[in-house]
All heavy atoms as a GROMACS GRO file, in nm:
protein
  582
    1MET      N    1   0.040   0.513   0.348
    1MET     CA    2   0.040   0.444   0.468
    1MET      C    3   0.013   0.539   0.589
    1MET      O    4   0.048   0.660   0.567
    1MET     CB    5   0.185   0.386   0.471
    1MET     CG    6   0.223   0.287   0.372
    1MET     SD    7   0.374   0.217   0.360
    1MET     CE    8   0.449   0.267   0.512
    2GLN      N    9  -0.030   0.487   0.690
    2GLN     CA   10  -0.049   0.565   0.812
    2GLN      C   11  -0.023   0.482   0.930
    2GLN      O   12  -0.016   0.360   0.924
    2GLN     CB   13  -0.202   0.597   0.818
    2GLN     CG   14  -0.245   0.695   0.704
    2GLN     CD   15  -0.391   0.738   0.732
    2GLN    OE1   16  -0.467   0.673   0.801
    2GLN    NE2   17  -0.432   0.843   0.670
    3PRO      N   18   0.021   0.553   1.042
    3PRO     CA   19   0.046   0.480   1.165
    3PRO      C   20  -0.087   0.410   1.212
    3PRO      O   21  -0.190   0.473   1.194
    3PRO     CB   22   0.079   0.590   1.263
    3PRO     CG   23   0.127   0.707   1.181
    3PRO     CD   24   0.041   0.699   1.058
    4GLY      N   25  -0.069   0.293   1.265
    4GLY     CA   26  -0.191   0.221   1.307
    4GLY      C   27  -0.169   0.074   1.302
    4GLY      O   28  -0.074   0.019   1.264
    5GLY      N   29  -0.290   0.006   1.344
    5GLY     CA   30  -0.280  -0.145   1.346
    5GLY      C   31  -0.200  -0.202   1.461
    5GLY      O   32  -0.127  -0.119   1.535
    6CYS      N   33  -0.200  -0.332   1.477
    6CYS     CA   34  -0.114  -0.385   1.590
    6CYS      C   35   0.021  -0.388   1.553
    6CYS      O   36   0.106  -0.428   1.642
    6CYS     CB   37  -0.178  -0.520   1.621
    6CYS     SG   38  -0.214  -0.625   1.489
    7SER      N   39   0.074  -0.375   1.425
    7SER     CA   40   0.218  -0.391   1.399
    7SER      C   41   0.279  -0.253   1.365
    7SER      O   42   0.393  -0.244   1.352
    7SER     CB   43   0.234  -0.477   1.278
    7SER     OG   44   0.207  -0.612   1.310
    8GLY      N   45   0.211  -0.141   1.372
    8GLY     CA   46   0.260  -0.015   1.356
    8GLY      C   47   0.218   0.073   1.229
    8GLY      O   48   0.200   0.199   1.245
    9LEU      N   49   0.202   0.006   1.120
    9LEU     CA   50   0.159   0.083   0.997
    9LEU      C   51   0.053   0.011   0.928
    9LEU      O   52   0.049  -0.110   0.928
    9LEU     CB   53   0.293   0.094   0.899
    9LEU     CG   54   0.405   0.180   0.953
    9LEU    CD1   55   0.524   0.158   0.860
    9LEU    CD2   56   0.369   0.321   0.957
   10ILE      N   57  -0.027   0.085   0.856
   10ILE     CA   58  -0.137   0.028   0.778
   10ILE      C   59  -0.142   0.087   0.647
   10ILE      O   60  -0.108   0.200   0.617
   10ILE     CB   61  -0.277   0.038   0.855
   10ILE    CG1   62  -0.310   0.184   0.880
   10ILE    CG2   63  -0.285  -0.043   0.982
   10ILE    CD1   64  -0.455   0.215   0.928
   11TYR      N   65  -0.181   0.011   0.543
   11TYR     CA   66  -0.196   0.068   0.401
   11TYR      C   67  -0.331   0.136   0.397
   11TYR      O   68  -0.437   0.083   0.448
   11TYR     CB   69  -0.190  -0.052   0.299
   11TYR     CG   70  -0.057  -0.123   0.297
   11TYR    CD1   71  -0.059  -0.255   0.343
   11TYR    CD2   72   0.059  -0.068   0.252
   11TYR    CE1   73   0.064  -0.329   0.348
   11TYR    CE2   74   0.174  -0.134   0.246
   11TYR     CZ   75   0.175  -0.262   0.287
   11TYR     OH   76   0.302  -0.326   0.296
   12GLN      N   77  -0.334   0.236   0.320
   12GLN     CA   78  -0.458   0.314   0.289
   12GLN      C   79  -0.466   0.330   0.142
   12GLN      O   80  -0.389   0.405   0.084
   12GLN     CB   81  -0.455   0.451   0.359
   12GLN     CG   82  -0.458   0.451   0.504
   12GLN     CD   83  -0.593   0.414   0.551
   12GLN    OE1   84  -0.693   0.467   0.520
   12GLN    NE2   85  -0.600   0.309   0.647
   13LEU      N   86  -0.564   0.265   0.085
   13LEU     CA   87  -0.586   0.278  -0.057
   13LEU      C   88  -0.720   0.346  -0.091
   13LEU      O   89  -0.818   0.308  -0.034
   13LEU     CB   90  -0.590   0.133  -0.126
   13LEU     CG   91  -0.470   0.039  -0.119
   13LEU    CD1   92  -0.505  -0.095  -0.169
   13LEU    CD2   93  -0.359   0.099  -0.190
   14PHE      N   94  -0.718   0.454  -0.170
   14PHE     CA   95  -0.841   0.524  -0.191
   14PHE      C   96  -0.828   0.613  -0.319
   14PHE      O   97  -0.713   0.637  -0.365
   14PHE     CB   98  -0.881   0.608  -0.074
   14PHE     CG   99  -0.775   0.709  -0.023
   14PHE    CD1  100  -0.772   0.833  -0.069
   14PHE    CD2  101  -0.687   0.663   0.072
   14PHE    CE1  102  -0.670   0.924  -0.023
   14PHE    CE2  103  -0.586   0.754   0.123
   14PHE     CZ  104  -0.579   0.891   0.074
   15PHE      N  105  -0.933   0.648  -0.375
   15PHE     CA  106  -0.935   0.742  -0.492
   15PHE      C  107  -0.923   0.877  -0.433
   15PHE      O  108  -0.988   0.922  -0.357
   15PHE     CB  109  -1.065   0.725  -0.577
   15PHE     CG  110  -1.080   0.599  -0.632
   15PHE    CD1  111  -1.168   0.501  -0.578
   15PHE    CD2  112  -1.015   0.565  -0.754
   15PHE    CE1  113  -1.188   0.380  -0.636
   15PHE    CE2  114  -1.032   0.438  -0.809
   15PHE     CZ  115  -1.116   0.345  -0.753
   16ASP      N  116  -0.825   0.951  -0.506
   16ASP     CA  117  -0.804   1.092  -0.463
   16ASP      C  118  -0.751   1.167  -0.584
   16ASP      O  119  -0.662   1.122  -0.645
   16ASP     CB  120  -0.694   1.089  -0.347
   16ASP     CG  121  -0.684   1.225  -0.285
   16ASP    OD1  122  -0.754   1.326  -0.321
   16ASP    OD2  123  -0.609   1.238  -0.178
   17GLU      N  124  -0.809   1.274  -0.609
   17GLU     CA  125  -0.766   1.361  -0.729
   17GLU      C  126  -0.668   1.473  -0.687
   17GLU      O  127  -0.628   1.543  -0.778
   17GLU     CB  128  -0.895   1.419  -0.792
   17GLU     CG  129  -0.981   1.317  -0.852
   17GLU     CD  130  -1.097   1.371  -0.922
   17GLU    OE1  131  -1.108   1.506  -0.935
   17GLU    OE2  132  -1.186   1.297  -0.966
   18ARG      N  133  -0.639   1.485  -0.557
   18ARG     CA  134  -0.547   1.592  -0.516
   18ARG      C  135  -0.401   1.556  -0.559
   18ARG      O  136  -0.366   1.440  -0.548
   18ARG     CB  137  -0.552   1.607  -0.361
   18ARG     CG  138  -0.681   1.660  -0.314
   18ARG     CD  139  -0.681   1.657  -0.162
   18ARG     NE  140  -0.671   1.526  -0.109
   18ARG     CZ  141  -0.632   1.493   0.003
   18ARG    NH1  142  -0.607   1.581   0.092
   18ARG    NH2  143  -0.626   1.363   0.046
   19GLU      N  144  -0.332   1.651  -0.587
   19GLU     CA  145  -0.191   1.644  -0.604
   19GLU      C  146  -0.108   1.723  -0.510
   19GLU      O  147  -0.134   1.844  -0.491
   19GLU     CB  148  -0.144   1.686  -0.752
   19GLU     CG  149  -0.208   1.606  -0.863
   19GLU     CD  150  -0.167   1.647  -1.003
   19GLU    OE1  151  -0.058   1.704  -1.009
   19GLU    OE2  152  -0.251   1.632  -1.089
   20MET      N  153  -0.018   1.660  -0.438
   20MET     CA  154   0.064   1.729  -0.333
   20MET      C  155   0.207   1.726  -0.377
   20MET      O  156   0.257   1.641  -0.454
   20MET     CB  157   0.046   1.644  -0.201
   20MET     CG  158  -0.089   1.618  -0.155
   20MET     SD  159  -0.171   1.774  -0.112
   20MET     CE  160  -0.114   1.798   0.049
   21ASP      N  161   0.281   1.822  -0.332
   21ASP     CA  162   0.426   1.837  -0.360
   21ASP      C  163   0.503   1.709  -0.316
   21ASP      O  164   0.468   1.663  -0.200
   21ASP     CB  165   0.487   1.960  -0.291
   21ASP     CG  166   0.467   2.081  -0.374
   21ASP    OD1  167   0.429   2.072  -0.481
   21ASP    OD2  168   0.489   2.186  -0.307
   22GLY      N  169   0.581   1.651  -0.396
   22GLY     CA  170   0.663   1.531  -0.356
   22GLY      C  171   0.588   1.402  -0.381
   22GLY      O  172   0.652   1.301  -0.369
   23ASP      N  173   0.460   1.401  -0.432
   23ASP     CA  174   0.406   1.271  -0.462
   23ASP      C  175   0.474   1.208  -0.586
   23ASP      O  176   0.528   1.279  -0.668
   23ASP     CB  177   0.258   1.305  -0.517
   23ASP     CG  178   0.161   1.340  -0.409
   23ASP    OD1  179   0.199   1.332  -0.283
   23ASP    OD2  180   0.038   1.368  -0.428
   24GLN      N  181   0.479   1.087  -0.576
   24GLN     CA  182   0.535   0.995  -0.693
   24GLN      C  183   0.427   0.932  -0.758
   24GLN      O  184   0.328   0.877  -0.699
   24GLN     CB  185   0.629   0.896  -0.627
   24GLN     CG  186   0.748   0.948  -0.569
   24GLN     CD  187   0.845   0.846  -0.525
   24GLN    OE1  188   0.826   0.721  -0.542
   24GLN    NE2  189   0.954   0.893  -0.451
   25VAL      N  190   0.424   0.942  -0.889
   25VAL     CA  191   0.312   0.892  -0.977
   25VAL      C  192   0.374   0.781  -1.067
   25VAL      O  193   0.477   0.807  -1.135
   25VAL     CB  194   0.239   0.991  -1.054
   25VAL    CG1  195   0.136   0.940  -1.142
   25VAL    CG2  196   0.186   1.103  -0.961
   26GLN      N  197   0.309   0.669  -1.072
   26GLN     CA  198   0.356   0.566  -1.167
   26GLN      C  199   0.240   0.525  -1.246
   26GLN      O  200   0.125   0.504  -1.188
   26GLN     CB  201   0.422   0.447  -1.094
   26GLN     CG  202   0.475   0.350  -1.188
   26GLN     CD  203   0.567   0.256  -1.118
   26GLN    OE1  204   0.588   0.254  -1.002
   26GLN    NE2  205   0.629   0.158  -1.189
   27ASP      N  206   0.246   0.499  -1.375
   27ASP     CA  207   0.136   0.461  -1.466
   27ASP      C  208   0.138   0.303  -1.490
   27ASP      O  209   0.253   0.254  -1.515
   27ASP     CB  210   0.152   0.531  -1.602
   27ASP     CG  211   0.037   0.488  -1.692
   27ASP    OD1  212  -0.074   0.544  -1.671
   27ASP    OD2  213   0.056   0.415  -1.779
   28PHE      N  214   0.032   0.239  -1.463
   28PHE     CA  215   0.016   0.096  -1.486
   28PHE      C  216  -0.097   0.073  -1.595
   28PHE      O  217  -0.212   0.074  -1.556
   28PHE     CB  218  -0.008   0.026  -1.367
   28PHE     CG  219   0.091   0.037  -1.259
   28PHE    CD1  220   0.094   0.127  -1.167
   28PHE    CD2  221   0.191  -0.067  -1.249
   28PHE    CE1  222   0.182   0.141  -1.065
   28PHE    CE2  223   0.294  -0.062  -1.160
   28PHE     CZ  224   0.287   0.039  -1.062
   29ASP      N  225  -0.056   0.066  -1.718
   29ASP     CA  226  -0.148   0.043  -1.832
   29ASP      C  227  -0.262   0.151  -1.824
   29ASP      O  228  -0.375   0.108  -1.839
   29ASP     CB  229  -0.199  -0.089  -1.828
   29ASP     CG  230  -0.095  -0.195  -1.863
   29ASP    OD1  231   0.001  -0.164  -1.945
   29ASP    OD2  232  -0.091  -0.301  -1.798
   30GLY      N  233  -0.242   0.271  -1.801
   30GLY     CA  234  -0.342   0.375  -1.810
   30GLY      C  235  -0.385   0.412  -1.670
   30GLY      O  236  -0.472   0.501  -1.650
   31LEU      N  237  -0.360   0.333  -1.578
   31LEU     CA  238  -0.404   0.368  -1.427
   31LEU      C  239  -0.287   0.437  -1.350
   31LEU      O  240  -0.182   0.379  -1.337
   31LEU     CB  241  -0.445   0.234  -1.361
   31LEU     CG  242  -0.472   0.248  -1.210
   31LEU    CD1  243  -0.604   0.333  -1.196
   31LEU    CD2  244  -0.496   0.129  -1.138
   32SER      N  245  -0.304   0.561  -1.318
   32SER     CA  246  -0.197   0.627  -1.243
   32SER      C  247  -0.218   0.603  -1.099
   32SER      O  248  -0.321   0.612  -1.037
   32SER     CB  249  -0.218   0.782  -1.265
   32SER     OG  250  -0.191   0.818  -1.396
   33VAL      N  251  -0.100   0.560  -1.040
   33VAL     CA  252  -0.103   0.538  -0.892
   33VAL      C  253  -0.006   0.643  -0.826
   33VAL      O  254   0.100   0.655  -0.864
   33VAL     CB  255  -0.046   0.388  -0.858
   33VAL    CG1  256  -0.035   0.373  -0.717
   33VAL    CG2  257  -0.141   0.289  -0.927
   34ARG      N  258  -0.067   0.712  -0.725
   34ARG     CA  259   0.000   0.814  -0.666
   34ARG      C  260   0.032   0.779  -0.524
   34ARG      O  261  -0.048   0.729  -0.450
   34ARG     CB  262  -0.078   0.934  -0.661
   34ARG     CG  263  -0.024   1.066  -0.597
   34ARG     CD  264  -0.121   1.179  -0.603
   34ARG     NE  265  -0.169   1.208  -0.739
   34ARG     CZ  266  -0.099   1.272  -0.839
   34ARG    NH1  267   0.007   1.326  -0.811
   34ARG    NH2  268  -0.147   1.292  -0.952
   35VAL      N  269   0.158   0.798  -0.489
   35VAL     CA  270   0.207   0.764  -0.345
   35VAL      C  271   0.276   0.898  -0.293
   35VAL      O  272   0.350   0.960  -0.352
   35VAL     CB  273   0.324   0.652  -0.350
   35VAL    CG1  274   0.377   0.627  -0.218
   35VAL    CG2  275   0.265   0.526  -0.418
   36ASP      N  276   0.217   0.922  -0.166
   36ASP     CA  277   0.279   1.047  -0.099
   36ASP      C  278   0.424   1.028  -0.059
   36ASP      O  279   0.476   0.912  -0.054
   36ASP     CB  280   0.188   1.075   0.028
   36ASP     CG  281   0.206   0.982   0.140
   36ASP    OD1  282   0.298   0.979   0.212
   36ASP    OD2  283   0.127   0.883   0.138
   37ARG      N  284   0.496   1.142  -0.046
   37ARG     CA  285   0.638   1.132  -0.028
   37ARG      C  286   0.682   1.059   0.104
   37ARG      O  287   0.793   1.011   0.112
   37ARG     CB  288   0.694   1.267  -0.037
   37ARG     CG  289   0.667   1.363   0.070
   37ARG     CD  290   0.734   1.491   0.055
   37ARG     NE  291   0.664   1.596   0.144
   37ARG     CZ  292   0.694   1.720   0.131
   37ARG    NH1  293   0.782   1.764   0.039
   37ARG    NH2  294   0.627   1.802   0.207
   38MET      N  295   0.588   1.059   0.210
   38MET     CA  296   0.632   0.999   0.334
   38MET      C  297   0.617   0.842   0.313
   38MET      O  298   0.688   0.775   0.375
   38MET     CB  299   0.534   1.050   0.441
   38MET     CG  300   0.551   1.198   0.468
   38MET     SD  301   0.705   1.246   0.523
   38MET     CE  302   0.712   1.179   0.692
   39SER      N  303   0.526   0.802   0.233
   39SER     CA  304   0.513   0.661   0.218
   39SER      C  305   0.594   0.591   0.116
   39SER      O  306   0.629   0.471   0.132
   39SER     CB  307   0.358   0.626   0.176
   39SER     OG  308   0.268   0.670   0.271
   40ALA      N  309   0.645   0.663   0.017
   40ALA     CA  310   0.725   0.610  -0.092
   40ALA      C  311   0.844   0.532  -0.045
   40ALA      O  312   0.865   0.416  -0.100
   40ALA     CB  313   0.772   0.729  -0.178
   41PRO      N  314   0.922   0.570   0.050
   41PRO     CA  315   1.039   0.492   0.084
   41PRO      C  316   0.997   0.347   0.141
   41PRO      O  317   1.071   0.254   0.127
   41PRO     CB  318   1.115   0.575   0.197
   41PRO     CG  319   1.060   0.710   0.174
   41PRO     CD  320   0.927   0.697   0.120
   42TYR      N  321   0.877   0.346   0.210
   42TYR     CA  322   0.840   0.217   0.266
   42TYR      C  323   0.784   0.116   0.152
   42TYR      O  324   0.782   0.007   0.171
   42TYR     CB  325   0.728   0.239   0.364
   42TYR     CG  326   0.768   0.308   0.488
   42TYR    CD1  327   0.736   0.449   0.501
   42TYR    CD2  328   0.841   0.251   0.593
   42TYR    CE1  329   0.773   0.523   0.623
   42TYR    CE2  330   0.873   0.315   0.697
   42TYR     CZ  331   0.837   0.447   0.720
   42TYR     OH  332   0.878   0.521   0.830
   43LEU      N  333   0.760   0.174   0.035
   43LEU     CA  334   0.689   0.100  -0.067
   43LEU      C  335   0.778   0.067  -0.185
   43LEU      O  336   0.730   0.006  -0.284
   43LEU     CB  337   0.559   0.173  -0.121
   43LEU     CG  338   0.451   0.188  -0.013
   43LEU    CD1  339   0.351   0.282  -0.054
   43LEU    CD2  340   0.401   0.054   0.039
   44THR      N  341   0.908   0.100  -0.180
   44THR     CA  342   0.996   0.064  -0.286
   44THR      C  343   1.002  -0.090  -0.308
   44THR      O  344   1.027  -0.160  -0.217
   44THR     CB  345   1.135   0.128  -0.265
   44THR    OG1  346   1.123   0.267  -0.236
   44THR    CG2  347   1.236   0.096  -0.369
   45GLY      N  348   0.971  -0.129  -0.435
   45GLY     CA  349   0.973  -0.269  -0.463
   45GLY      C  350   0.844  -0.342  -0.433
   45GLY      O  351   0.836  -0.466  -0.466
   46ALA      N  352   0.746  -0.276  -0.373
   46ALA     CA  353   0.625  -0.346  -0.339
   46ALA      C  354   0.538  -0.372  -0.467
   46ALA      O  355   0.556  -0.299  -0.560
   46ALA     CB  356   0.551  -0.257  -0.235
   47THR      N  357   0.455  -0.475  -0.463
   47THR     CA  358   0.364  -0.500  -0.565
   47THR      C  359   0.222  -0.511  -0.522
   47THR      O  360   0.210  -0.542  -0.392
   47THR     CB  361   0.404  -0.632  -0.646
   47THR    OG1  362   0.398  -0.745  -0.548
   47THR    CG2  363   0.536  -0.624  -0.709
   48ILE      N  364   0.128  -0.477  -0.602
   48ILE     CA  365  -0.011  -0.491  -0.552
   48ILE      C  366  -0.090  -0.567  -0.650
   48ILE      O  367  -0.058  -0.569  -0.769
   48ILE     CB  368  -0.074  -0.338  -0.550
   48ILE    CG1  369  -0.216  -0.342  -0.490
   48ILE    CG2  370  -0.073  -0.275  -0.688
   48ILE    CD1  371  -0.271  -0.203  -0.461
   49ASP      N  372  -0.177  -0.649  -0.600
   49ASP     CA  373  -0.263  -0.736  -0.672
   49ASP      C  374  -0.400  -0.740  -0.625
   49ASP      O  375  -0.423  -0.701  -0.506
   49ASP     CB  376  -0.204  -0.874  -0.674
   49ASP     CG  377  -0.250  -0.963  -0.793
   49ASP    OD1  378  -0.326  -0.919  -0.874
   49ASP    OD2  379  -0.222  -1.087  -0.782
   50PHE      N  380  -0.488  -0.796  -0.706
   50PHE     CA  381  -0.631  -0.803  -0.643
   50PHE      C  382  -0.661  -0.954  -0.645
   50PHE      O  383  -0.638  -1.028  -0.738
   50PHE     CB  384  -0.728  -0.739  -0.741
   50PHE     CG  385  -0.867  -0.738  -0.686
   50PHE    CD1  386  -0.909  -0.646  -0.595
   50PHE    CD2  387  -0.965  -0.842  -0.724
   50PHE    CE1  388  -1.046  -0.649  -0.548
   50PHE    CE2  389  -1.094  -0.840  -0.664
   50PHE     CZ  390  -1.130  -0.744  -0.585
   51VAL      N  391  -0.702  -1.002  -0.527
   51VAL     CA  392  -0.731  -1.144  -0.505
   51VAL      C  393  -0.880  -1.160  -0.497
   51VAL      O  394  -0.954  -1.084  -0.422
   51VAL     CB  395  -0.664  -1.198  -0.380
   51VAL    CG1  396  -0.703  -1.331  -0.336
   51VAL    CG2  397  -0.515  -1.179  -0.388
   52ASP      N  398  -0.943  -1.258  -0.566
   52ASP     CA  399  -1.081  -1.293  -0.553
   52ASP      C  400  -1.092  -1.443  -0.533
   52ASP      O  401  -1.094  -1.519  -0.637
   52ASP     CB  402  -1.147  -1.245  -0.674
   52ASP     CG  403  -1.308  -1.260  -0.666
   52ASP    OD1  404  -1.350  -1.291  -0.559
   52ASP    OD2  405  -1.375  -1.239  -0.764
   53SER      N  406  -1.089  -1.482  -0.405
   53SER     CA  407  -1.099  -1.624  -0.377
   53SER      C  408  -1.209  -1.656  -0.263
   53SER      O  409  -1.259  -1.555  -0.209
   53SER     CB  410  -0.972  -1.684  -0.338
   53SER     OG  411  -0.931  -1.629  -0.210
   54ILE      N  412  -1.227  -1.769  -0.231
   54ILE     CA  413  -1.321  -1.803  -0.113
   54ILE      C  414  -1.271  -1.744   0.015
   54ILE      O  415  -1.353  -1.694   0.095
   54ILE     CB  416  -1.333  -1.950  -0.100
   54ILE    CG1  417  -1.408  -2.010  -0.235
   54ILE    CG2  418  -1.412  -1.985   0.022
   54ILE    CD1  419  -1.418  -2.162  -0.235
   55GLU      N  420  -1.136  -1.747   0.038
   55GLU     CA  421  -1.081  -1.698   0.162
   55GLU      C  422  -1.068  -1.555   0.174
   55GLU      O  423  -1.068  -1.497   0.278
   55GLU     CB  424  -0.948  -1.763   0.179
   55GLU     CG  425  -0.933  -1.912   0.198
   55GLU     CD  426  -0.926  -1.984   0.059
   55GLU    OE1  427  -0.878  -1.914  -0.038
   55GLU    OE2  428  -0.968  -2.096   0.058
   56LYS      N  429  -1.049  -1.484   0.053
   56LYS     CA  430  -1.020  -1.338   0.059
   56LYS      C  431  -1.060  -1.272  -0.066
   56LYS      O  432  -1.048  -1.335  -0.176
   56LYS     CB  433  -0.869  -1.320   0.088
   56LYS     CG  434  -0.836  -1.182   0.100
   56LYS     CD  435  -0.683  -1.171   0.149
   56LYS     CE  436  -0.653  -1.028   0.185
   56LYS     NZ  437  -0.518  -1.011   0.240
   57GLN      N  438  -1.106  -1.145  -0.061
   57GLN     CA  439  -1.125  -1.070  -0.177
   57GLN      C  440  -1.080  -0.934  -0.150
   57GLN      O  441  -1.110  -0.872  -0.036
   57GLN     CB  442  -1.279  -1.069  -0.210
   57GLN     CG  443  -1.304  -0.982  -0.331
   57GLN     CD  444  -1.450  -0.989  -0.373
   57GLN    OE1  445  -1.533  -1.013  -0.292
   57GLN    NE2  446  -1.483  -0.960  -0.501
   58GLY      N  447  -1.000  -0.875  -0.232
   58GLY     CA  448  -0.960  -0.743  -0.223
   58GLY      C  449  -0.803  -0.732  -0.270
   58GLY      O  450  -0.753  -0.815  -0.314
   59PHE      N  451  -0.757  -0.612  -0.242
   59PHE     CA  452  -0.614  -0.584  -0.280
   59PHE      C  453  -0.519  -0.643  -0.178
   59PHE      O  454  -0.540  -0.648  -0.053
   59PHE     CB  455  -0.591  -0.429  -0.287
   59PHE     CG  456  -0.664  -0.370  -0.402
   59PHE    CD1  457  -0.775  -0.297  -0.384
   59PHE    CD2  458  -0.607  -0.380  -0.530
   59PHE    CE1  459  -0.839  -0.233  -0.495
   59PHE    CE2  460  -0.669  -0.316  -0.640
   59PHE     CZ  461  -0.786  -0.254  -0.618
   60THR      N  462  -0.412  -0.698  -0.228
   60THR     CA  463  -0.298  -0.744  -0.151
   60THR      C  464  -0.174  -0.673  -0.191
   60THR      O  465  -0.156  -0.641  -0.304
   60THR     CB  466  -0.291  -0.899  -0.161
   60THR    OG1  467  -0.248  -0.930  -0.295
   60THR    CG2  468  -0.406  -0.981  -0.125
   61ILE      N  469  -0.093  -0.645  -0.094
   61ILE     CA  470   0.033  -0.583  -0.124
   61ILE      C  471   0.147  -0.667  -0.067
   61ILE      O  472   0.144  -0.713   0.049
   61ILE     CB  473   0.036  -0.440  -0.048
   61ILE    CG1  474  -0.071  -0.355  -0.102
   61ILE    CG2  475   0.163  -0.380  -0.064
   61ILE    CD1  476  -0.097  -0.228  -0.030
   62ASP      N  477   0.238  -0.696  -0.150
   62ASP     CA  478   0.357  -0.779  -0.121
   62ASP      C  479   0.468  -0.680  -0.107
   62ASP      O  480   0.518  -0.616  -0.214
   62ASP     CB  481   0.384  -0.873  -0.234
   62ASP     CG  482   0.508  -0.966  -0.193
   62ASP    OD1  483   0.556  -0.963  -0.075
   62ASP    OD2  484   0.565  -1.024  -0.293
   63ASN      N  485   0.510  -0.646   0.017
   63ASN     CA  486   0.611  -0.548   0.039
   63ASN      C  487   0.731  -0.601   0.100
   63ASN      O  488   0.740  -0.653   0.208
   63ASN     CB  489   0.554  -0.450   0.136
   63ASN     CG  490   0.634  -0.324   0.164
   63ASN    OD1  491   0.753  -0.328   0.123
   63ASN    ND2  492   0.578  -0.221   0.229
   64PRO      N  493   0.841  -0.613   0.020
   64PRO     CA  494   0.970  -0.661   0.066
   64PRO      C  495   1.041  -0.578   0.178
   64PRO      O  496   1.130  -0.634   0.241
   64PRO     CB  497   1.066  -0.658  -0.060
   64PRO     CG  498   1.006  -0.549  -0.144
   64PRO     CD  499   0.852  -0.546  -0.120
   65ASN      N  500   0.978  -0.461   0.203
   65ASN     CA  501   1.040  -0.372   0.318
   65ASN      C  502   0.973  -0.405   0.452
   65ASN      O  503   1.033  -0.354   0.548
   65ASN     CB  504   1.015  -0.234   0.286
   65ASN     CG  505   1.078  -0.186   0.147
   65ASN    OD1  506   1.194  -0.213   0.126
   65ASN    ND2  507   1.005  -0.142   0.056
   66ALA      N  508   0.868  -0.480   0.447
   66ALA     CA  509   0.806  -0.513   0.577
   66ALA      C  510   0.882  -0.620   0.646
   66ALA      O  511   0.903  -0.723   0.592
   66ALA     CB  512   0.656  -0.550   0.553
   67SER      N  513   0.917  -0.587   0.771
   67SER     CA  514   0.989  -0.686   0.852
   67SER      C  515   0.895  -0.782   0.919
   67SER      O  516   0.942  -0.886   0.966
   67SER     CB  517   1.085  -0.623   0.941
   67SER     OG  518   1.016  -0.542   1.034
   68GLY      N  519   0.776  -0.751   0.942
   68GLY     CA  520   0.682  -0.838   1.005
   68GLY      C  521   0.541  -0.777   0.991
   68GLY      O  522   0.514  -0.672   0.944
   69SER      N  523   0.438  -0.859   1.034
   69SER     CA  524   0.290  -0.815   1.020
   69SER      C  525   0.223  -0.886   1.129
   69SER      O  526   0.272  -0.977   1.192
   69SER     CB  527   0.230  -0.853   0.874
   69SER     OG  528   0.228  -0.996   0.865
   70CYS      N  529   0.103  -0.838   1.151
   70CYS     CA  530   0.015  -0.895   1.262
   70CYS      C  531  -0.058  -1.022   1.196
   70CYS      O  532  -0.048  -1.039   1.078
   70CYS     CB  533  -0.093  -0.784   1.302
   70CYS     SG  534  -0.201  -0.733   1.172
   71ALA      N  535  -0.123  -1.088   1.295
   71ALA     CA  536  -0.192  -1.211   1.250
   71ALA      C  537  -0.296  -1.185   1.152
   71ALA      O  538  -0.331  -1.270   1.056
   71ALA     CB  539  -0.242  -1.278   1.370
   72CYS      N  540  -0.373  -1.073   1.156
   72CYS     CA  541  -0.477  -1.047   1.071
   72CYS      C  542  -0.431  -0.998   0.928
   72CYS      O  543  -0.505  -0.999   0.831
   72CYS     CB  544  -0.575  -0.948   1.122
   72CYS     SG  545  -0.500  -0.774   1.141
   73GLY      N  546  -0.294  -0.961   0.921
   73GLY     CA  547  -0.238  -0.909   0.794
   73GLY      C  548  -0.270  -0.776   0.747
   73GLY      O  549  -0.239  -0.731   0.639
   74ASP      N  550  -0.340  -0.698   0.835
   74ASP     CA  551  -0.380  -0.568   0.798
   74ASP      C  552  -0.277  -0.464   0.832
   74ASP      O  553  -0.276  -0.347   0.781
   74ASP     CB  554  -0.510  -0.523   0.874
   74ASP     CG  555  -0.628  -0.607   0.810
   74ASP    OD1  556  -0.617  -0.641   0.690
   74ASP    OD2  557  -0.730  -0.608   0.883
   75SER      N  558  -0.173  -0.486   0.920
   75SER     CA  559  -0.071  -0.393   0.939
   75SER      C  560   0.063  -0.458   0.946
   75SER      O  561   0.070  -0.576   0.942
   75SER     CB  562  -0.099  -0.325   1.078
   75SER     OG  563  -0.085  -0.418   1.190
   76PHE      N  564   0.165  -0.372   0.941
   76PHE     CA  565   0.304  -0.425   0.923
   76PHE      C  566   0.401  -0.335   0.987
   76PHE      O  567   0.367  -0.237   1.030
   76PHE     CB  568   0.337  -0.450   0.768
   76PHE     CG  569   0.359  -0.328   0.699
   76PHE    CD1  570   0.481  -0.269   0.683
   76PHE    CD2  571   0.244  -0.261   0.649
   76PHE    CE1  572   0.497  -0.156   0.611
   76PHE    CE2  573   0.255  -0.136   0.577
   76PHE     CZ  574   0.387  -0.082   0.566
   77ASN      N  575   0.523  -0.381   0.997
   77ASN     CA  576   0.631  -0.299   1.053
   77ASN      C  577   0.761  -0.307   0.973
   77ASN      O  578   0.761  -0.388   0.872
   77ASN     CB  579   0.668  -0.319   1.200
   77ASN     CG  580   0.695  -0.470   1.224
   77ASN    OD1  581   0.733  -0.540   1.136
   77ASN    ND2  582   0.693  -0.498   1.348
   0.00000   0.00000   0.00000
């Protein structure tokens, strides 16, 4: 996660082979997902899915820690 968007925070998903101190790693059927230590508290309990429909295609994150989001759904607080 990074500061940005109209609600304060935005998700950043990308491939990265670097390992930083404090990173949390979780395995999902052979896929390792790494979260930096600053983002981890915001993502506790969050789920990620891939949607492929007429309206939307891409990853969606359901985050129970988010208190609100912008109209476009790209950022949250």
